[in-house]
ROKEMI-165009 format. One record per residue (C-alpha): residue number from 0; x, y, z. Coordinates in nm, 2 decimals, padded with zeros to 4 digits, always signed. Layout:
! ROKEMI-165009
(NUM (X Y Z))
...
END
This chain:
! ROKEMI-165009
(0 (-01.12 +02.15 -02.56))
(1 (-01.41 +02.27 -02.38))
(2 (-01.76 +02.26 -02.48))
(3 (-02.02 +02.43 -02.25))
(4 (-02.43 +02.35 -02.32))
(5 (-02.70 +02.54 -02.13))
(6 (-03.05 +02.40 -02.09))
(7 (-03.32 +02.64 -01.95))
(8 (-03.64 +02.45 -01.82))
(9 (-03.89 +02.71 -01.72))
(10 (-04.17 +02.61 -01.48))
(11 (-04.40 +02.82 -01.22))
(12 (-04.14 +02.89 -00.99))
(13 (-03.81 +02.85 -01.10))
(14 (-03.58 +02.87 -01.42))
(15 (-03.34 +02.54 -01.42))
(16 (-03.02 +02.57 -01.60))
(17 (-02.83 +02.28 -01.65))
(18 (-02.46 +02.27 -01.79))
(19 (-02.25 +01.98 -01.92))
(20 (-01.90 +02.00 -01.95))
(21 (-01.65 +01.72 -02.04))
(22 (-01.29 +01.71 -02.26))
(23 (-01.23 +01.40 -02.46))
(24 (-00.93 +01.29 -02.65))
(25 (-01.08 +01.26 -03.00))
(26 (-01.46 +01.45 -03.02))
(27 (-01.59 +01.76 -02.86))
(28 (-01.96 +01.59 -02.82))
(29 (-02.06 +01.54 -02.44))
(30 (-01.72 +01.71 -02.35))
(31 (-01.44 +01.51 -02.21))
(32 (-01.10 +01.56 -02.10))
(33 (-00.78 +01.35 -02.16))
(34 (-00.40 +01.41 -02.08))
(35 (-00.15 +01.26 -02.35))
(36 (+00.14 +01.36 -02.16))
(37 (+00.33 +01.00 -01.97))
(38 (+00.45 +01.04 -01.68))
(39 (+01.65 +00.63 -01.27))
(40 (+05.77 +00.44 +01.38))
(41 (+05.89 +00.42 +01.67))
(42 (+06.15 +00.61 +01.71))
(43 (+06.43 +00.45 +01.92))
(44 (+06.71 +00.69 +02.05))
(45 (+07.01 +00.46 +02.21))
(46 (+07.21 +00.76 +02.36))
(47 (+07.55 +00.64 +02.48))
(48 (+07.72 +00.91 +02.73))
(49 (+08.06 +00.94 +02.63))
(50 (+08.33 +00.87 +02.91))
(51 (+08.50 +01.15 +03.03))
(52 (+08.84 +01.11 +03.15))
(53 (+09.02 +01.37 +03.35))
(54 (+09.40 +01.39 +03.32))
(55 (+09.58 +01.42 +03.64))
(56 (+09.80 +01.71 +03.65))
(57 (+10.19 +01.60 +03.69))
(58 (+10.29 +01.41 +04.04))
(59 (+09.86 +01.36 +04.11))
(60 (+09.85 +01.03 +04.20))
(61 (+09.47 +01.02 +04.22))
(62 (+09.33 +00.80 +03.93))
(63 (+09.11 +00.89 +03.68))
(64 (+08.76 +00.88 +03.72))
(65 (+08.53 +00.70 +03.46))
(66 (+08.15 +00.75 +03.39))
(67 (+08.00 +00.37 +03.25))
(68 (+07.76 +00.39 +02.93))
(69 (+07.40 +00.27 +02.98))
(70 (+07.29 -00.01 +02.81))
(71 (+07.04 +00.02 +02.50))
(72 (+06.66 -00.01 +02.55))
(73 (+06.53 -00.35 +02.41))
(74 (+06.33 -00.32 +02.04))
(75 (+05.98 -00.33 +02.09))
(76 (+05.76 -00.59 +01.89))
(77 (+05.39 -00.55 +01.80))
(78 (+05.21 -00.88 +01.89))
(79 (+04.91 -01.02 +01.73))
(80 (+04.56 -00.95 +01.84))
(81 (+04.33 -01.21 +01.97))
(82 (+03.95 -01.26 +01.78))
(83 (+03.70 -01.42 +02.04))
(84 (+03.29 -01.49 +01.94))
(85 (+03.05 -01.58 +02.18))
(86 (+02.69 -01.60 +02.12))
(87 (+02.43 -01.91 +02.19))
(88 (+02.45 -02.14 +01.92))
(89 (+02.10 -02.26 +01.88))
(90 (+01.78 -01.99 +01.78))
(91 (+01.43 -02.01 +01.62))
(92 (+01.28 -01.86 +01.33))
(93 (+01.20 -01.51 +01.44))
(94 (+01.42 -01.47 +01.73))
(95 (+01.69 -01.18 +01.77))
(96 (+02.04 -01.36 +01.75))
(97 (+02.34 -01.16 +01.86))
(98 (+02.74 -01.26 +01.79))
(99 (+02.94 -01.10 +02.11))
(100 (+03.32 -01.03 +01.95))
(101 (+03.37 -00.78 +02.24))
(102 (+03.62 -01.03 +02.39))
(103 (+03.89 -01.01 +02.15))
(104 (+04.17 -00.84 +02.24))
(105 (+04.53 -00.68 +02.17))
(106 (+04.81 -00.80 +02.41))
(107 (+04.98 -00.44 +02.33))
(108 (+04.62 -00.25 +02.40))
(109 (+04.59 -00.15 +02.05))
(110 (+04.26 -00.03 +01.91))
(111 (+04.09 -00.31 +01.75))
(112 (+03.89 -00.31 +01.38))
(113 (+03.60 -00.52 +01.37))
(114 (+03.48 -00.67 +01.06))
(115 (+03.21 -00.94 +01.02))
(116 (+03.06 -01.19 +00.76))
(117 (+02.83 -01.46 +00.65))
(118 (+03.02 -01.76 +00.55))
(119 (+02.72 -02.03 +00.51))
(120 (+02.33 -02.01 +00.46))
(121 (+02.13 -01.81 +00.26))
(122 (+02.18 -01.46 +00.25))
(123 (+02.08 -01.26 +00.59))
(124 (+02.16 -00.95 +00.50))
(125 (+02.40 -00.85 +00.78))
(126 (+02.36 -00.45 +00.91))
(127 (+02.64 -00.29 +01.16))
(128 (+02.94 -00.56 +01.03))
(129 (+03.23 -00.28 +01.17))
(130 (+03.09 -00.32 +01.47))
(131 (+03.20 -00.54 +01.83))
(132 (+02.84 -00.67 +01.84))
(133 (+02.66 -00.84 +01.53))
(134 (+02.28 -00.86 +01.57))
(135 (+01.99 -01.02 +01.32))
(136 (+01.68 -01.16 +01.29))
(137 (+01.67 -01.56 +01.26))
(138 (+01.55 -01.64 +00.94))
(139 (+01.26 -01.83 +00.87))
(140 (+01.33 -02.20 +00.80))
(141 (+01.10 -02.51 +00.77))
(142 (+01.39 -02.74 +00.88))
(143 (+01.70 -02.69 +01.10))
(144 (+02.01 -02.50 +00.90))
(145 (+02.36 -02.39 +01.00))
(146 (+02.44 -02.05 +00.94))
(147 (+02.82 -01.99 +01.00))
(148 (+02.99 -01.63 +01.03))
(149 (+03.36 -01.51 +01.05))
(150 (+03.48 -01.23 +01.29))
(151 (+03.82 -01.06 +01.18))
(152 (+04.01 -00.79 +01.43))
(153 (+04.34 -00.63 +01.36))
(154 (+04.53 -00.40 +01.49))
(155 (+04.60 -00.18 +01.17))
(156 (+04.90 -00.42 +01.11))
(157 (+04.84 -00.78 +01.25))
(158 (+04.53 -00.97 +01.25))
(159 (+04.32 -01.24 +01.35))
(160 (+03.96 -01.42 +01.28))
(161 (+03.72 -01.66 +01.47))
(162 (+03.44 -01.82 +01.34))
(163 (+03.10 -01.93 +01.47))
(164 (+02.78 -02.12 +01.37))
(165 (+02.43 -02.07 +01.46))
(166 (+02.17 -02.33 +01.42))
(167 (+01.84 -02.22 +01.34))
(168 (+01.52 -02.43 +01.40))
(169 (+01.18 -02.37 +01.27))
(170 (+00.92 -02.20 +01.51))
(171 (+00.70 -02.33 +01.69))
(172 (+00.36 -02.23 +01.67))
(173 (+00.05 -02.36 +01.83))
(174 (-00.20 -02.04 +01.75))
(175 (-00.42 -02.10 +01.49))
(176 (-00.50 -01.81 +01.25))
(177 (-00.71 -01.55 +01.31))
(178 (-00.93 -01.38 +01.06))
(179 (-00.92 -01.00 +01.04))
(180 (-01.17 -00.88 +00.81))
(181 (-01.48 -01.00 +00.60))
(182 (-01.62 -00.89 +00.29))
(183 (-01.92 -00.87 +00.27))
(184 (-01.94 -00.84 +00.64))
(185 (-02.19 -01.06 +00.84))
(186 (-02.58 -00.93 +00.79))
(187 (-02.45 -00.68 +00.53))
(188 (-02.74 -00.56 +00.32))
(189 (-02.76 -00.41 -00.02))
(190 (-02.49 -00.61 -00.12))
(191 (-02.38 -00.56 -00.51))
(192 (-02.46 -00.86 -00.71))
(193 (-02.13 -00.82 -00.84))
(194 (-01.96 -00.84 -00.55))
(195 (-01.63 -01.09 -00.41))
(196 (-01.63 -01.30 -00.11))
(197 (-01.35 -01.20 +00.08))
(198 (-01.14 -01.30 +00.42))
(199 (-00.82 -01.20 +00.53))
(200 (-00.61 -01.36 +00.83))
(201 (-00.37 -01.27 +01.04))
(202 (-00.05 -01.49 +00.94))
(203 (+00.00 -01.70 +00.61))
(204 (-00.23 -02.02 +00.52))
(205 (-00.05 -02.34 +00.39))
(206 (-00.15 -02.27 +00.01))
(207 (-00.14 -02.66 -00.09))
(208 (-00.46 -02.71 +00.11))
(209 (-00.63 -02.44 -00.08))
(210 (-00.89 -02.51 -00.33))
(211 (-01.29 -02.44 -00.45))
(212 (-01.41 -02.60 -00.14))
(213 (-01.22 -02.37 +00.09))
(214 (-01.45 -02.09 +00.04))
(215 (-01.79 -02.17 -00.07))
(216 (-02.11 -01.98 -00.14))
(217 (-02.46 -02.08 -00.15))
(218 (-02.81 -02.00 -00.17))
(219 (-03.09 -02.23 +00.00))
(220 (-02.84 -02.47 +00.05))
(221 (-02.75 -02.48 -00.32))
(222 (-02.39 -02.43 -00.40))
(223 (-02.29 -02.14 -00.63))
(224 (-02.04 -02.17 -00.92))
(225 (-01.74 -01.98 -00.82))
(226 (-01.36 -02.01 -00.80))
(227 (-01.14 -01.95 -00.51))
(228 (-00.80 -01.73 -00.52))
(229 (-00.55 -01.70 -00.27))
(230 (-00.32 -01.37 -00.21))
(231 (-00.01 -01.44 -00.01))
(232 (+00.09 -01.12 +00.01))
(233 (-00.19 -01.00 +00.22))
(234 (-00.31 -01.34 +00.38))
(235 (-00.64 -01.30 +00.18))
(236 (-00.88 -01.56 +00.05))
(237 (-01.12 -01.47 -00.25))
(238 (-01.40 -01.60 -00.39))
(239 (-01.53 -01.47 -00.74))
(240 (-01.89 -01.59 -00.85))
(241 (-01.87 -01.70 -01.20))
(242 (-02.18 -01.51 -01.28))
(243 (-02.37 -01.18 -01.11))
(244 (-02.55 -01.29 -00.78))
(245 (-02.93 -01.25 -00.76))
(246 (-03.07 -00.95 -00.62))
(247 (-03.27 -00.91 -00.30))
(248 (-03.15 -01.24 -00.22))
(249 (-03.00 -01.39 +00.11))
(250 (-02.66 -01.57 +00.05))
(251 (-02.43 -01.78 +00.28))
(252 (-02.04 -01.80 +00.31))
(253 (-01.87 -02.07 +00.45))
(254 (-01.50 -02.11 +00.54))
(255 (-01.42 -02.46 +00.53))
(256 (-01.24 -02.62 +00.84))
(257 (-00.96 -02.81 +00.58))
(258 (-00.72 -02.49 +00.59))
(259 (-00.39 -02.45 +00.82))
(260 (-00.11 -02.21 +00.87))
(261 (+00.25 -02.30 +00.80))
(262 (+00.26 -02.41 +01.14))
(263 (-00.03 -02.68 +01.08))
(264 (-00.28 -02.51 +01.31))
(265 (-00.59 -02.55 +01.17))
(266 (-00.86 -02.31 +01.07))
(267 (-01.20 -02.28 +01.23))
(268 (-01.49 -02.33 +01.00))
(269 (-01.71 -02.02 +01.00))
(270 (-02.06 -01.91 +00.79))
(271 (-02.24 -01.61 +00.75))
(272 (-02.51 -01.45 +00.57))
(273 (-02.54 -01.14 +00.38))
(274 (-02.81 -01.00 +00.11))
(275 (-02.78 -00.86 -00.24))
(276 (-02.97 -00.51 -00.27))
(277 (-03.31 -00.51 -00.46))
(278 (-03.34 -00.17 -00.62))
(279 (-03.00 -00.08 -00.71))
(280 (-02.79 -00.14 -01.02))
(281 (-02.44 -00.09 -00.90))
(282 (-02.24 -00.24 -01.17))
(283 (-01.89 -00.29 -01.12))
(284 (-01.89 -00.10 -00.78))
(285 (-01.67 -00.29 -00.55))
(286 (-01.83 -00.40 -00.18))
(287 (-01.54 -00.23 -00.01))
(288 (-01.63 +00.11 -00.22))
(289 (-02.02 +00.06 -00.13))
(290 (-01.91 -00.01 +00.23))
(291 (-01.71 +00.34 +00.25))
(292 (-01.85 +00.64 +00.09))
(293 (-02.20 +00.53 -00.08))
(294 (-02.55 +00.67 +00.06))
(295 (-02.88 +00.55 -00.04))
(296 (-02.88 +00.85 -00.26))
(297 (-02.54 +00.75 -00.41))
(298 (-02.73 +00.41 -00.48))
(299 (-03.03 +00.58 -00.65))
(300 (-02.81 +00.79 -00.86))
(301 (-02.56 +00.53 -01.02))
(302 (-02.90 +00.31 -01.06))
(303 (-03.01 +00.53 -01.27))
(304 (-02.70 +00.62 -01.47))
(305 (-02.67 +00.26 -01.54))
(306 (-03.01 +00.16 -01.61))
(307 (-03.01 +00.45 -01.87))
(308 (-02.66 +00.34 -02.01))
(309 (-02.80 -00.03 -02.07))
(310 (-03.00 +00.07 -02.37))
(311 (-02.93 +00.26 -02.68))
(312 (-03.07 +00.62 -02.69))
(313 (-03.00 +00.92 -02.92))
(314 (-02.86 +01.23 -02.75))
(315 (-02.98 +01.49 -02.98))
(316 (-02.86 +01.42 -03.35))
(317 (-02.62 +01.13 -03.20))
(318 (-02.68 +00.80 -03.17))
(319 (-02.55 +00.59 -02.86))
(320 (-02.56 +00.21 -02.82))
(321 (-02.58 +00.07 -02.49))
(322 (-02.26 +00.09 -02.29))
(323 (-02.09 -00.13 -02.00))
(324 (-02.23 +00.00 -01.65))
(325 (-02.02 +00.25 -01.43))
(326 (-01.89 +00.18 -01.13))
(327 (-01.88 +00.44 -00.84))
(328 (-01.54 +00.59 -00.73))
(329 (-01.53 +00.77 -00.38))
(330 (-01.26 +01.03 -00.53))
(331 (-01.48 +01.12 -00.81))
(332 (-01.78 +01.17 -00.52))
(333 (-01.53 +01.39 -00.32))
(334 (-01.48 +01.62 -00.67))
(335 (-01.85 +01.65 -00.74))
(336 (-01.93 +01.71 -00.34))
(337 (-01.70 +01.97 -00.33))
(338 (-01.80 +02.16 -00.64))
(339 (-02.19 +02.12 -00.55))
(340 (-02.13 +02.28 -00.18))
(341 (-01.96 +02.55 -00.31))
(342 (-02.21 +02.62 -00.57))
(343 (-02.49 +02.65 -00.30))
(344 (-02.31 +02.81 -00.04))
(345 (-02.15 +03.07 -00.29))
(346 (-02.47 +03.14 -00.51))
(347 (-02.36 +03.04 -00.85))
(348 (-02.38 +02.81 -01.12))
(349 (-02.05 +02.72 -01.35))
(350 (-01.83 +02.44 -01.43))
(351 (-01.57 +02.69 -01.33))
(352 (-01.49 +02.73 -00.93))
(353 (-01.44 +03.02 -00.76))
(354 (-01.09 +02.94 -00.76))
(355 (-01.07 +02.92 -01.11))
(356 (-01.04 +02.58 -01.13))
(357 (-01.21 +02.33 -01.41))
(358 (-01.35 +01.97 -01.28))
(359 (-01.01 +01.83 -01.39))
(360 (-00.88 +02.01 -01.16))
(361 (-01.05 +01.90 -00.88))
(362 (-01.07 +01.54 -00.94))
(363 (-00.68 +01.57 -00.97))
(364 (-00.71 +01.75 -00.62))
(365 (-00.83 +01.45 -00.47))
(366 (-00.56 +01.20 -00.62))
(367 (-00.73 +01.03 -00.90))
(368 (-00.55 +01.02 -01.20))
(369 (-00.75 +01.02 -01.50))
(370 (-00.71 +00.97 -01.85))
(371 (-01.05 +01.15 -01.94))
(372 (-01.30 +01.29 -01.74))
(373 (-01.64 +01.47 -01.82))
(374 (-01.89 +01.67 -01.57))
(375 (-02.26 +01.69 -01.55))
(376 (-02.40 +02.00 -01.34))
(377 (-02.80 +02.04 -01.23))
(378 (-02.97 +02.31 -01.03))
(379 (-03.32 +02.33 -00.93))
(380 (-03.44 +01.96 -00.98))
(381 (-03.62 +01.81 -00.60))
(382 (-03.45 +01.45 -00.64))
(383 (-03.23 +01.18 -00.81))
(384 (-03.52 +01.10 -01.09))
(385 (-03.59 +01.44 -01.21))
(386 (-03.22 +01.52 -01.23))
(387 (-03.11 +01.22 -01.42))
(388 (-03.44 +01.28 -01.69))
(389 (-03.35 +01.64 -01.74))
(390 (-02.99 +01.53 -01.81))
(391 (-03.09 +01.28 -02.07))
(392 (-03.35 +01.53 -02.26))
(393 (-02.99 +01.75 -02.26))
(394 (-02.79 +01.65 -02.57))
(395 (-02.42 +01.74 -02.40))
(396 (-02.53 +01.58 -02.12))
(397 (-02.67 +01.30 -02.27))
(398 (-02.37 +01.21 -02.43))
(399 (-02.14 +01.24 -02.10))
(400 (-02.40 +00.97 -01.95))
(401 (-02.38 +00.75 -02.23))
(402 (-01.98 +00.80 -02.32))
(403 (-01.83 +00.43 -02.34))
(404 (-01.49 +00.58 -02.25))
(405 (-01.60 +00.64 -01.89))
(406 (-01.61 +00.36 -01.65))
(407 (-01.66 +00.55 -01.31))
(408 (-01.86 +00.80 -01.16))
(409 (-01.94 +00.99 -00.86))
(410 (-02.21 +01.24 -00.79))
(411 (-02.33 +01.48 -00.51))
(412 (-02.56 +01.73 -00.40))
(413 (-02.59 +02.02 -00.22))
(414 (-02.88 +02.27 -00.06))
(415 (-02.86 +02.59 +00.05))
(416 (-03.24 +02.77 +00.10))
(417 (-03.06 +03.12 +00.05))
(418 (-02.92 +03.08 -00.32))
(419 (-03.11 +03.11 -00.60))
(420 (-03.21 +02.71 -00.70))
(421 (-03.17 +02.56 -00.37))
(422 (-03.02 +02.26 -00.47))
(423 (-02.70 +02.21 -00.68))
(424 (-02.63 +01.88 -00.83))
(425 (-02.29 +01.73 -00.99))
(426 (-02.20 +01.44 -01.19))
(427 (-01.81 +01.35 -01.26))
(428 (-01.74 +01.10 -01.50))
(429 (-01.39 +00.95 -01.56))
(430 (-01.16 +00.68 -01.68))
(431 (-00.81 +00.59 -01.51))
(432 (-00.49 +00.50 -01.66))
END
């Protein structure tokens, strides 16, 4: 269901039009949208020439001539092949091990078939087991571990086998872990008050040493209550404050020196500062999103929206309670920017794009998988404050802003002095599956 509201605002120089569109699962009110579709023989010839006998004529005294019969060829017997394997029998975790069976032989010169299999140790997952040589990466071990293998060769009739054992020892590592990323970055400003602190390393850490003292947050030397967690898939140490941080405040992050990698190499202690924003209400927006795609205008717009949602209000005849703050999403901003730019450059004002797309089409095109969405558009307003104020005065647009079913937003503005309204705004609200 689609609802299209138009707001005409007259002033001395310009007629300003605002349209709200949305699709919702249960109501037409502010305009929202939902998608309920759901998405396993040796042939042996022993020939014997018969003796030919000439019978002499009567009175001929010459003895008869005879021809000797040749002995039969000997019977050929297939002989058993010999399997032989060579390899270095000591390897280190992470090293490439090669088992060489190419020294296997067949006394008859027959072509040999090869087959390898593992007979001892945790499964390595061998590949190319029908090759004369077998290569694999020595697995990670904490102590010397024996792995055994068997090579079988056959000539199609007879076979032989040879076994070999490889002892794998732990990798000797003397290089300490290196920090590859930090969030927030050192000296970052305008950091969200709901940010989480994150440190990524280039190798795993020894989890038994990780505790709430491993990564600490403080302000003016006073510790901030928080919990520490470790993601072993990404080698990531995270700290999440128990409560929102204070705006316009400088915090210090300290990475403790009690951490080690799996080989016992210590992590160097380090500390850095960041400052939270003073005038922005960015809700639950992750710091990574703030750093990736939010401009000053974006922060101002999100703050105005979240401030509006923080208090109960009436949108026309419908009363809305205070709603949770929204988080910014770069894909929603991308969809909004495309539509605002298209309207400004092509001098039109509509929720329907020139390609007949609707807001859901444009949001989907960014890769965002929405459960519900809504869109507000406005034209002619010079800044974020006047735009949000006008939208809140329009029941349909106000309903989109206050809709508790939305969790994320992205907005954008575009200008073109040759277009009717010069400046065009788009707000895209949504919630993901």
